[in-house]
PyMOL CGO cylinders between C-alpha atoms (Angstrom):
from pymol import cmd
from pymol.cgo import CYLINDER

trace = [
    CYLINDER, 75.13, 64.33, 149.36, 75.50, 65.38, 152.36, 0.3, 1, 1, 1, 1, 1, 1,
    CYLINDER, 75.50, 65.38, 152.36, 73.51, 64.87, 155.17, 0.3, 1, 1, 1, 1, 1, 1,
    CYLINDER, 73.51, 64.87, 155.17, 72.85, 67.13, 158.10, 0.3, 1, 1, 1, 1, 1, 1,
    CYLINDER, 72.85, 67.13, 158.10, 70.79, 66.65, 160.86, 0.3, 1, 1, 1, 1, 1, 1,
    CYLINDER, 70.79, 66.65, 160.86, 68.71, 69.05, 163.79, 0.3, 1, 1, 1, 1, 1, 1,
    CYLINDER, 68.71, 69.05, 163.79, 66.92, 67.87, 166.65, 0.3, 1, 1, 1, 1, 1, 1,
    CYLINDER, 66.92, 67.87, 166.65, 65.36, 69.82, 169.28, 0.3, 1, 1, 1, 1, 1, 1,
    CYLINDER, 65.36, 69.82, 169.28, 66.02, 68.21, 172.55, 0.3, 1, 1, 1, 1, 1, 1,
    CYLINDER, 66.02, 68.21, 172.55, 65.38, 69.40, 176.32, 0.3, 1, 1, 1, 1, 1, 1,
    CYLINDER, 65.38, 69.40, 176.32, 69.01, 70.39, 176.81, 0.3, 1, 1, 1, 1, 1, 1,
    CYLINDER, 69.01, 70.39, 176.81, 68.89, 72.55, 173.39, 0.3, 1, 1, 1, 1, 1, 1,
    CYLINDER, 68.89, 72.55, 173.39, 69.72, 70.49, 169.96, 0.3, 1, 1, 1, 1, 1, 1,
    CYLINDER, 69.72, 70.49, 169.96, 71.41, 67.71, 168.71, 0.3, 1, 1, 1, 1, 1, 1,
    CYLINDER, 71.41, 67.71, 168.71, 73.48, 67.68, 165.52, 0.3, 1, 1, 1, 1, 1, 1,
    CYLINDER, 73.48, 67.68, 165.52, 74.94, 65.70, 163.24, 0.3, 1, 1, 1, 1, 1, 1,
    CYLINDER, 74.94, 65.70, 163.24, 76.52, 65.44, 159.96, 0.3, 1, 1, 1, 1, 1, 1,
    CYLINDER, 76.52, 65.44, 159.96, 78.26, 62.68, 157.40, 0.3, 1, 1, 1, 1, 1, 1,
    CYLINDER, 78.26, 62.68, 157.40, 81.86, 62.88, 156.58, 0.3, 1, 1, 1, 1, 1, 1,
    CYLINDER, 81.86, 62.88, 156.58, 81.61, 61.97, 153.14, 0.3, 1, 1, 1, 1, 1, 1,
    CYLINDER, 81.61, 61.97, 153.14, 82.89, 64.19, 150.55, 0.3, 1, 1, 1, 1, 1, 1,
    CYLINDER, 82.89, 64.19, 150.55, 83.72, 63.68, 146.71, 0.3, 1, 1, 1, 1, 1, 1,
    CYLINDER, 83.72, 63.68, 146.71, 85.79, 66.14, 144.86, 0.3, 1, 1, 1, 1, 1, 1,
    CYLINDER, 85.79, 66.14, 144.86, 84.43, 67.07, 141.06, 0.3, 1, 1, 1, 1, 1, 1,
    CYLINDER, 84.43, 67.07, 141.06, 86.06, 69.18, 138.44, 0.3, 1, 1, 1, 1, 1, 1,
    CYLINDER, 86.06, 69.18, 138.44, 83.85, 71.10, 135.58, 0.3, 1, 1, 1, 1, 1, 1,
    CYLINDER, 83.85, 71.10, 135.58, 83.70, 69.75, 131.87, 0.3, 1, 1, 1, 1, 1, 1,
    CYLINDER, 83.70, 69.75, 131.87, 82.73, 72.86, 129.71, 0.3, 1, 1, 1, 1, 1, 1,
    CYLINDER, 82.73, 72.86, 129.71, 83.75, 71.91, 126.25, 0.3, 1, 1, 1, 1, 1, 1,
    CYLINDER, 83.75, 71.91, 126.25, 83.58, 68.76, 124.42, 0.3, 1, 1, 1, 1, 1, 1,
    CYLINDER, 83.58, 68.76, 124.42, 84.70, 67.15, 121.28, 0.3, 1, 1, 1, 1, 1, 1,
    CYLINDER, 84.70, 67.15, 121.28, 82.74, 66.56, 118.23, 0.3, 1, 1, 1, 1, 1, 1,
    CYLINDER, 82.74, 66.56, 118.23, 83.41, 63.44, 115.95, 0.3, 1, 1, 1, 1, 1, 1,
    CYLINDER, 83.41, 63.44, 115.95, 84.91, 64.95, 113.52, 0.3, 1, 1, 1, 1, 1, 1,
    CYLINDER, 84.91, 64.95, 113.52, 87.07, 66.44, 115.88, 0.3, 1, 1, 1, 1, 1, 1,
    CYLINDER, 87.07, 66.44, 115.88, 85.68, 70.08, 116.51, 0.3, 1, 1, 1, 1, 1, 1,
    CYLINDER, 85.68, 70.08, 116.51, 85.77, 71.20, 120.15, 0.3, 1, 1, 1, 1, 1, 1,
    CYLINDER, 85.77, 71.20, 120.15, 82.00, 72.90, 121.19, 0.3, 1, 1, 1, 1, 1, 1,
    CYLINDER, 82.00, 72.90, 121.19, 81.17, 74.61, 124.72, 0.3, 1, 1, 1, 1, 1, 1,
    CYLINDER, 81.17, 74.61, 124.72, 78.26, 72.72, 126.66, 0.3, 1, 1, 1, 1, 1, 1,
    CYLINDER, 78.26, 72.72, 126.66, 74.96, 74.22, 127.12, 0.3, 1, 1, 1, 1, 1, 1,
    CYLINDER, 74.96, 74.22, 127.12, 75.68, 73.03, 130.66, 0.3, 1, 1, 1, 1, 1, 1,
    CYLINDER, 75.68, 73.03, 130.66, 78.86, 72.05, 132.15, 0.3, 1, 1, 1, 1, 1, 1,
    CYLINDER, 78.86, 72.05, 132.15, 79.26, 68.39, 133.28, 0.3, 1, 1, 1, 1, 1, 1,
    CYLINDER, 79.26, 68.39, 133.28, 80.31, 67.69, 136.64, 0.3, 1, 1, 1, 1, 1, 1,
    CYLINDER, 80.31, 67.69, 136.64, 82.69, 64.94, 136.44, 0.3, 1, 1, 1, 1, 1, 1,
    CYLINDER, 82.69, 64.94, 136.44, 83.72, 62.85, 139.89, 0.3, 1, 1, 1, 1, 1, 1,
    CYLINDER, 83.72, 62.85, 139.89, 87.67, 63.12, 140.49, 0.3, 1, 1, 1, 1, 1, 1,
    CYLINDER, 87.67, 63.12, 140.49, 87.87, 62.21, 144.14, 0.3, 1, 1, 1, 1, 1, 1,
    CYLINDER, 87.87, 62.21, 144.14, 86.75, 61.22, 147.55, 0.3, 1, 1, 1, 1, 1, 1,
    CYLINDER, 86.75, 61.22, 147.55, 87.51, 61.46, 151.41, 0.3, 1, 1, 1, 1, 1, 1,
    CYLINDER, 87.51, 61.46, 151.41, 85.58, 60.02, 154.42, 0.3, 1, 1, 1, 1, 1, 1,
    CYLINDER, 85.58, 60.02, 154.42, 86.80, 62.36, 157.05, 0.3, 1, 1, 1, 1, 1, 1,
    CYLINDER, 86.80, 62.36, 157.05, 85.31, 65.40, 155.62, 0.3, 1, 1, 1, 1, 1, 1,
    CYLINDER, 85.31, 65.40, 155.62, 84.73, 68.07, 158.48, 0.3, 1, 1, 1, 1, 1, 1,
    CYLINDER, 84.73, 68.07, 158.48, 81.10, 68.95, 157.96, 0.3, 1, 1, 1, 1, 1, 1,
    CYLINDER, 81.10, 68.95, 157.96, 80.23, 70.23, 161.53, 0.3, 1, 1, 1, 1, 1, 1,
    CYLINDER, 80.23, 70.23, 161.53, 82.06, 72.31, 163.24, 0.3, 1, 1, 1, 1, 1, 1,
    CYLINDER, 82.06, 72.31, 163.24, 81.74, 74.84, 166.10, 0.3, 1, 1, 1, 1, 1, 1,
    CYLINDER, 81.74, 74.84, 166.10, 83.05, 78.55, 165.20, 0.3, 1, 1, 1, 1, 1, 1,
    CYLINDER, 83.05, 78.55, 165.20, 82.99, 81.51, 167.32, 0.3, 1, 1, 1, 1, 1, 1,
    CYLINDER, 82.99, 81.51, 167.32, 81.69, 84.95, 165.30, 0.3, 1, 1, 1, 1, 1, 1,
    CYLINDER, 81.69, 84.95, 165.30, 83.08, 87.73, 168.54, 0.3, 1, 1, 1, 1, 1, 1,
    CYLINDER, 83.08, 87.73, 168.54, 81.67, 86.03, 171.16, 0.3, 1, 1, 1, 1, 1, 1,
    CYLINDER, 81.67, 86.03, 171.16, 78.61, 84.30, 169.54, 0.3, 1, 1, 1, 1, 1, 1,
    CYLINDER, 78.61, 84.30, 169.54, 79.30, 80.60, 169.38, 0.3, 1, 1, 1, 1, 1, 1,
    CYLINDER, 79.30, 80.60, 169.38, 77.94, 78.69, 166.26, 0.3, 1, 1, 1, 1, 1, 1,
    CYLINDER, 77.94, 78.69, 166.26, 77.65, 75.46, 165.23, 0.3, 1, 1, 1, 1, 1, 1,
    CYLINDER, 77.65, 75.46, 165.23, 78.06, 75.28, 161.52, 0.3, 1, 1, 1, 1, 1, 1,
    CYLINDER, 78.06, 75.28, 161.52, 76.93, 72.84, 158.64, 0.3, 1, 1, 1, 1, 1, 1,
    CYLINDER, 76.93, 72.84, 158.64, 78.20, 72.92, 155.10, 0.3, 1, 1, 1, 1, 1, 1,
    CYLINDER, 78.20, 72.92, 155.10, 77.18, 71.12, 152.15, 0.3, 1, 1, 1, 1, 1, 1,
    CYLINDER, 77.18, 71.12, 152.15, 77.78, 71.14, 148.59, 0.3, 1, 1, 1, 1, 1, 1,
    CYLINDER, 77.78, 71.14, 148.59, 81.34, 72.20, 147.71, 0.3, 1, 1, 1, 1, 1, 1,
    CYLINDER, 81.34, 72.20, 147.71, 84.51, 70.54, 149.46, 0.3, 1, 1, 1, 1, 1, 1,
    CYLINDER, 84.51, 70.54, 149.46, 86.55, 73.40, 148.43, 0.3, 1, 1, 1, 1, 1, 1,
    CYLINDER, 86.55, 73.40, 148.43, 86.66, 77.02, 147.47, 0.3, 1, 1, 1, 1, 1, 1,
    CYLINDER, 86.66, 77.02, 147.47, 89.42, 78.86, 146.39, 0.3, 1, 1, 1, 1, 1, 1,
    CYLINDER, 89.42, 78.86, 146.39, 92.04, 75.46, 147.11, 0.3, 1, 1, 1, 1, 1, 1,
    CYLINDER, 92.04, 75.46, 147.11, 90.48, 75.98, 150.69, 0.3, 1, 1, 1, 1, 1, 1,
    CYLINDER, 90.48, 75.98, 150.69, 88.33, 72.80, 152.61, 0.3, 1, 1, 1, 1, 1, 1,
    CYLINDER, 88.33, 72.80, 152.61, 84.93, 74.47, 153.87, 0.3, 1, 1, 1, 1, 1, 1,
    CYLINDER, 84.93, 74.47, 153.87, 85.79, 73.98, 157.35, 0.3, 1, 1, 1, 1, 1, 1,
    CYLINDER, 85.79, 73.98, 157.35, 89.77, 76.07, 156.86, 0.3, 1, 1, 1, 1, 1, 1,
    CYLINDER, 89.77, 76.07, 156.86, 87.61, 78.77, 155.14, 0.3, 1, 1, 1, 1, 1, 1,
    CYLINDER, 87.61, 78.77, 155.14, 84.44, 78.85, 157.38, 0.3, 1, 1, 1, 1, 1, 1,
    CYLINDER, 84.44, 78.85, 157.38, 87.13, 78.83, 160.13, 0.3, 1, 1, 1, 1, 1, 1,
    CYLINDER, 87.13, 78.83, 160.13, 89.23, 81.71, 158.69, 0.3, 1, 1, 1, 1, 1, 1,
    CYLINDER, 89.23, 81.71, 158.69, 86.04, 83.61, 158.37, 0.3, 1, 1, 1, 1, 1, 1,
    CYLINDER, 86.04, 83.61, 158.37, 85.47, 83.11, 161.91, 0.3, 1, 1, 1, 1, 1, 1,
    CYLINDER, 85.47, 83.11, 161.91, 89.05, 84.92, 163.00, 0.3, 1, 1, 1, 1, 1, 1,
    CYLINDER, 89.05, 84.92, 163.00, 88.13, 87.84, 160.49, 0.3, 1, 1, 1, 1, 1, 1,
    CYLINDER, 88.13, 87.84, 160.49, 84.75, 88.42, 161.72, 0.3, 1, 1, 1, 1, 1, 1,
    CYLINDER, 84.75, 88.42, 161.72, 84.39, 91.82, 163.73, 0.3, 1, 1, 1, 1, 1, 1,
    CYLINDER, 84.39, 91.82, 163.73, 81.10, 92.36, 163.45, 0.3, 1, 1, 1, 1, 1, 1,
    CYLINDER, 81.10, 92.36, 163.45, 77.91, 92.64, 165.94, 0.3, 1, 1, 1, 1, 1, 1,
    CYLINDER, 77.91, 92.64, 165.94, 77.38, 89.17, 167.51, 0.3, 1, 1, 1, 1, 1, 1,
    CYLINDER, 77.38, 89.17, 167.51, 73.86, 88.63, 165.79, 0.3, 1, 1, 1, 1, 1, 1,
    CYLINDER, 73.86, 88.63, 165.79, 72.64, 85.67, 164.06, 0.3, 1, 1, 1, 1, 1, 1,
    CYLINDER, 72.64, 85.67, 164.06, 71.63, 87.77, 161.28, 0.3, 1, 1, 1, 1, 1, 1,
    CYLINDER, 71.63, 87.77, 161.28, 74.84, 89.49, 161.45, 0.3, 1, 1, 1, 1, 1, 1,
    CYLINDER, 74.84, 89.49, 161.45, 76.65, 86.31, 161.17, 0.3, 1, 1, 1, 1, 1, 1,
    CYLINDER, 76.65, 86.31, 161.17, 74.98, 84.64, 158.81, 0.3, 1, 1, 1, 1, 1, 1,
    CYLINDER, 74.98, 84.64, 158.81, 74.80, 88.00, 156.04, 0.3, 1, 1, 1, 1, 1, 1,
    CYLINDER, 74.80, 88.00, 156.04, 78.82, 87.88, 156.89, 0.3, 1, 1, 1, 1, 1, 1,
    CYLINDER, 78.82, 87.88, 156.89, 79.48, 83.81, 156.10, 0.3, 1, 1, 1, 1, 1, 1,
    CYLINDER, 79.48, 83.81, 156.10, 77.21, 84.55, 152.76, 0.3, 1, 1, 1, 1, 1, 1,
    CYLINDER, 77.21, 84.55, 152.76, 79.24, 87.46, 151.60, 0.3, 1, 1, 1, 1, 1, 1,
    CYLINDER, 79.24, 87.46, 151.60, 82.71, 85.75, 152.85, 0.3, 1, 1, 1, 1, 1, 1,
    CYLINDER, 82.71, 85.75, 152.85, 81.71, 82.98, 150.55, 0.3, 1, 1, 1, 1, 1, 1,
    CYLINDER, 81.71, 82.98, 150.55, 81.29, 85.39, 147.76, 0.3, 1, 1, 1, 1, 1, 1,
    CYLINDER, 81.29, 85.39, 147.76, 84.05, 86.60, 147.43, 0.3, 1, 1, 1, 1, 1, 1,
    CYLINDER, 84.05, 86.60, 147.43, 86.21, 83.53, 147.87, 0.3, 1, 1, 1, 1, 1, 1,
    CYLINDER, 86.21, 83.53, 147.87, 84.60, 82.02, 145.09, 0.3, 1, 1, 1, 1, 1, 1,
    CYLINDER, 84.60, 82.02, 145.09, 85.33, 85.57, 143.07, 0.3, 1, 1, 1, 1, 1, 1,
    CYLINDER, 85.33, 85.57, 143.07, 88.81, 85.18, 144.22, 0.3, 1, 1, 1, 1, 1, 1,
    CYLINDER, 88.81, 85.18, 144.22, 88.91, 81.53, 142.25, 0.3, 1, 1, 1, 1, 1, 1,
    CYLINDER, 88.91, 81.53, 142.25, 86.96, 82.08, 139.50, 0.3, 1, 1, 1, 1, 1, 1,
    CYLINDER, 86.96, 82.08, 139.50, 88.98, 85.58, 138.88, 0.3, 1, 1, 1, 1, 1, 1,
    CYLINDER, 88.98, 85.58, 138.88, 85.59, 87.20, 138.10, 0.3, 1, 1, 1, 1, 1, 1,
    CYLINDER, 85.59, 87.20, 138.10, 83.32, 90.12, 139.91, 0.3, 1, 1, 1, 1, 1, 1,
    CYLINDER, 83.32, 90.12, 139.91, 80.58, 89.07, 142.85, 0.3, 1, 1, 1, 1, 1, 1,
    CYLINDER, 80.58, 89.07, 142.85, 77.73, 89.83, 140.50, 0.3, 1, 1, 1, 1, 1, 1,
    CYLINDER, 77.73, 89.83, 140.50, 79.44, 87.88, 137.85, 0.3, 1, 1, 1, 1, 1, 1,
    CYLINDER, 79.44, 87.88, 137.85, 79.19, 84.45, 139.91, 0.3, 1, 1, 1, 1, 1, 1,
    CYLINDER, 79.19, 84.45, 139.91, 76.11, 83.63, 138.82, 0.3, 1, 1, 1, 1, 1, 1,
    CYLINDER, 76.11, 83.63, 138.82, 77.43, 82.84, 135.24, 0.3, 1, 1, 1, 1, 1, 1,
    CYLINDER, 77.43, 82.84, 135.24, 79.81, 80.47, 136.43, 0.3, 1, 1, 1, 1, 1, 1,
    CYLINDER, 79.81, 80.47, 136.43, 79.97, 76.82, 136.26, 0.3, 1, 1, 1, 1, 1, 1,
    CYLINDER, 79.97, 76.82, 136.26, 79.55, 76.15, 139.57, 0.3, 1, 1, 1, 1, 1, 1,
    CYLINDER, 79.55, 76.15, 139.57, 76.15, 76.77, 141.76, 0.3, 1, 1, 1, 1, 1, 1,
    CYLINDER, 76.15, 76.77, 141.76, 76.67, 77.55, 145.63, 0.3, 1, 1, 1, 1, 1, 1,
    CYLINDER, 76.67, 77.55, 145.63, 73.47, 78.28, 147.97, 0.3, 1, 1, 1, 1, 1, 1,
    CYLINDER, 73.47, 78.28, 147.97, 74.10, 79.61, 151.06, 0.3, 1, 1, 1, 1, 1, 1,
    CYLINDER, 74.10, 79.61, 151.06, 71.55, 79.61, 153.91, 0.3, 1, 1, 1, 1, 1, 1,
    CYLINDER, 71.55, 79.61, 153.91, 71.42, 83.38, 156.11, 0.3, 1, 1, 1, 1, 1, 1,
    CYLINDER, 71.42, 83.38, 156.11, 67.76, 83.19, 157.41, 0.3, 1, 1, 1, 1, 1, 1,
    CYLINDER, 67.76, 83.19, 157.41, 69.24, 81.18, 160.31, 0.3, 1, 1, 1, 1, 1, 1,
    CYLINDER, 69.24, 81.18, 160.31, 66.71, 81.77, 162.66, 0.3, 1, 1, 1, 1, 1, 1,
    CYLINDER, 66.71, 81.77, 162.66, 63.53, 80.20, 160.96, 0.3, 1, 1, 1, 1, 1, 1,
    CYLINDER, 63.53, 80.20, 160.96, 65.20, 76.65, 160.04, 0.3, 1, 1, 1, 1, 1, 1,
]
cmd.load_cgo(trace, "trace")
């Protein structure tokens, strides 16, 4: 579980986040006592490692718009940390300097990376074992 905090203060917004992360793998099949292998109705997420030094809160600039980015959920997508993935997205962004446009771009960028990871089309992601959410309505936090 990630913890992210945003507090309105007289000078702007104070931000904080935890730094621990856990890596998981998804178990999709199991074996019966008879030795027969079967597919699970829901994948089981098994922790395989952890770190106390994840970068979940960082700044990024999107075509002149400075943003604070707070990540939660998957520690890695397509073998990249969320920090590396979203910093890469910021470098490639050439859209409007608008919070809504940046949010929509990031949602699409993460979906594309997930599709690469799973080797599927973007519209097939809902059927994959890992669920990722991304909030793009950043004006009404």
